[in-house]
C-alpha positions as CSV (number, residue, x, y, z in Angstrom):
1,M,14.2,21.3,-4.9
2,A,15.3,18.2,-3.0
3,R,13.2,17.2,0.0
4,T,14.6,15.1,2.8
5,T,12.0,12.6,4.1
6,N,11.4,11.5,7.7
7,N,12.4,7.9,6.8
8,G,16.1,8.1,7.2
9,P,18.9,10.6,6.9
10,H,19.8,9.7,3.3
11,L,16.4,9.2,1.8
12,K,15.2,12.1,-0.3
13,I,12.9,13.1,-3.2
14,R,14.3,15.4,-5.8
15,P,13.6,16.5,-9.3
16,T,14.7,14.1,-12.0
17,R,17.7,15.0,-14.2
18,L,18.3,13.8,-17.7
19,K,21.3,11.9,-16.5
20,D,18.9,9.7,-14.4
21,F,17.3,8.4,-17.6
22,H,19.0,5.0,-17.8
23,E,18.3,4.2,-14.1
24,L,14.6,5.2,-14.6
25,L,14.3,3.1,-17.7
26,F,15.7,0.1,-15.9
27,I,13.2,0.6,-13.0
28,E,10.3,1.1,-15.5
29,E,11.2,-2.1,-17.3
30,Q,11.6,-4.1,-14.1
31,A,8.6,-2.7,-12.2
32,H,5.8,-2.9,-14.9
33,I,4.4,-5.9,-16.8
34,Y,3.8,-3.5,-19.8
35,P,6.5,-0.8,-19.4
36,W,6.5,2.5,-21.2
37,P,8.6,2.6,-24.3
38,E,12.0,4.2,-23.9
39,S,10.9,7.1,-26.2
40,T,7.9,7.9,-24.0
41,L,9.9,8.0,-20.8
42,K,12.6,10.2,-22.4
43,W,9.9,12.5,-23.8
44,C,8.4,12.9,-20.2
45,L,11.7,14.0,-18.8
46,E,12.0,16.7,-21.4
47,Q,8.5,18.3,-20.9
48,P,8.2,21.5,-18.7
49,H,4.6,20.7,-17.7
50,L,5.5,17.3,-16.3
51,R,6.9,17.0,-12.8
52,C,9.3,14.1,-12.6
53,S,10.8,13.1,-9.3
54,V,13.0,10.4,-8.0
55,L,13.3,8.8,-4.5
56,E,17.0,8.1,-3.7
57,D,19.0,6.9,-0.8
58,G,22.5,8.4,-1.2
59,K,23.2,7.8,-4.9
60,T,20.8,4.9,-5.4
61,I,17.5,5.7,-7.1
62,S,14.8,3.4,-5.8
63,G,11.8,4.8,-7.6
64,F,10.2,7.7,-9.5
65,T,7.0,9.5,-10.2
66,I,5.7,11.5,-13.2
67,Y,2.9,14.0,-12.9
68,E,1.3,16.0,-15.6
69,C,0.3,19.4,-14.2
70,V,-2.2,21.6,-15.9
71,L,-3.7,24.7,-14.1
72,D,-4.8,23.5,-10.7
73,E,-4.8,19.8,-11.4
74,A,-2.2,17.1,-11.7
75,T,-2.4,13.5,-13.0
76,L,-0.1,10.9,-11.8
77,L,1.0,9.3,-15.0
78,N,3.6,6.9,-13.6
79,I,4.9,5.7,-10.3
80,A,7.5,2.9,-10.1
81,I,9.7,1.3,-7.4
82,N,12.6,-0.9,-8.3
83,P,11.5,-4.4,-7.5
84,E,14.6,-4.8,-5.3
85,F,13.2,-2.2,-3.0
86,Q,9.5,-3.2,-3.1
87,G,7.7,-4.3,0.0
88,K,9.5,-1.9,2.2
89,G,7.0,1.0,2.2
90,L,9.0,3.0,-0.3
91,G,6.0,3.2,-2.8
92,R,3.9,4.8,-0.1
93,L,6.7,7.1,0.9
94,L,7.3,8.1,-2.7
95,L,3.6,8.7,-3.3
96,K,3.2,10.8,-0.1
97,E,6.4,12.9,-0.6
98,S,5.7,13.5,-4.3
99,L,2.1,14.6,-3.6
100,V,3.2,17.1,-0.9
101,A,6.0,18.4,-3.2
102,L,3.6,19.4,-6.0
103,D,3.2,23.1,-6.6
104,A,0.9,24.8,-4.1
105,T,-1.4,25.8,-7.0
106,I,-2.4,22.1,-7.5
107,S,-5.6,21.3,-5.7
108,K,-6.7,18.0,-7.3
109,V,-4.7,14.9,-8.3
110,F,-6.1,12.2,-10.6
111,L,-4.8,8.7,-11.6
112,E,-5.7,5.5,-13.4
113,V,-4.9,2.1,-12.0
114,R,-5.5,-1.5,-13.3
115,V,-8.6,-3.0,-11.7
116,S,-6.5,-6.1,-10.9
117,N,-3.7,-4.2,-9.1
118,E,-4.8,-4.8,-5.6
119,N,-1.6,-3.5,-4.0
120,A,-2.0,-0.1,-5.8
121,L,-5.7,0.1,-5.1
122,Q,-5.1,-0.5,-1.4
123,L,-2.3,2.1,-1.3
124,Y,-4.3,4.8,-3.2
125,R,-7.4,4.3,-1.1
126,S,-5.5,4.3,2.2
127,E,-3.9,7.7,1.1
128,G,-7.3,9.3,0.6
129,F,-7.9,8.8,-3.1
130,T,-11.5,8.1,-4.1
131,Q,-12.7,6.2,-7.1
132,I,-14.7,8.5,-9.4
133,G,-14.9,6.4,-12.6
134,E,-13.8,3.6,-14.8
135,R,-12.2,3.4,-18.2
136,R,-13.1,0.3,-20.2
137,N,-10.3,-1.6,-22.0
138,Y,-7.7,0.9,-20.9
139,Y,-4.6,-1.3,-20.2
140,P,-3.1,-4.0,-22.4
141,T,-2.9,-7.6,-21.1
142,A,-1.6,-10.9,-22.4
143,S,-5.2,-11.9,-23.4
144,G,-6.5,-8.5,-24.5
145,R,-7.4,-5.4,-22.5
146,E,-8.1,-4.6,-18.9
147,D,-10.3,-1.9,-17.3
148,A,-8.9,0.9,-15.2
149,Y,-10.3,2.7,-12.2
150,V,-10.0,6.5,-12.1
151,F,-9.2,8.0,-8.8
152,E,-9.2,11.6,-7.4
153,L,-7.5,13.2,-4.4
154,D,-8.3,16.5,-2.9
155,L,-4.8,17.7,-2.5
156,D,-5.6,20.7,-0.3
157,T,-7.2,18.4,2.3
158,Y,-4.4,15.9,1.9
159,R,-1.7,18.6,2.6
160,K,-3.5,19.7,5.8
161,I,-3.7,16.1,7.0
162,S,-0.1,15.3,6.1
163,I,1.2,18.4,8.0
164,T,-0.3,17.0,11.3
165,D,1.2,13.5,10.7
């Protein structure tokens, strides 16, 4: 189901379609230093337990999210904003809207983030995620591996707060 946001008449979040694949691949390759392989992204779009959404303005996709949903938990596997649209608050908007759009049965959301990704760390913390752990040598880097922080969000509480915003 498409969900119109409060940030403009044409900006909406909607489920991803297979025909969006090439745009998503372009965003993935531009937005990440170490992007997912084409086969991984395509596989994600085909899985029924993964929730893939895009943020679009009219016909232009500016970003996407991919969540893995199992029972009452979800894990944010990927979030990406086209670099052309970064710095305009669309990452925060996409995160917020995609969280609220998750099935009502989801009560917790988890994610991993590079310890060096200050922008993402600030975003997640400001949206109510709390650090619950660390994964050693989780992400590749040019000189080896980098640790990841593990974050958790109580989605039931987040939904209550976002309704009043």
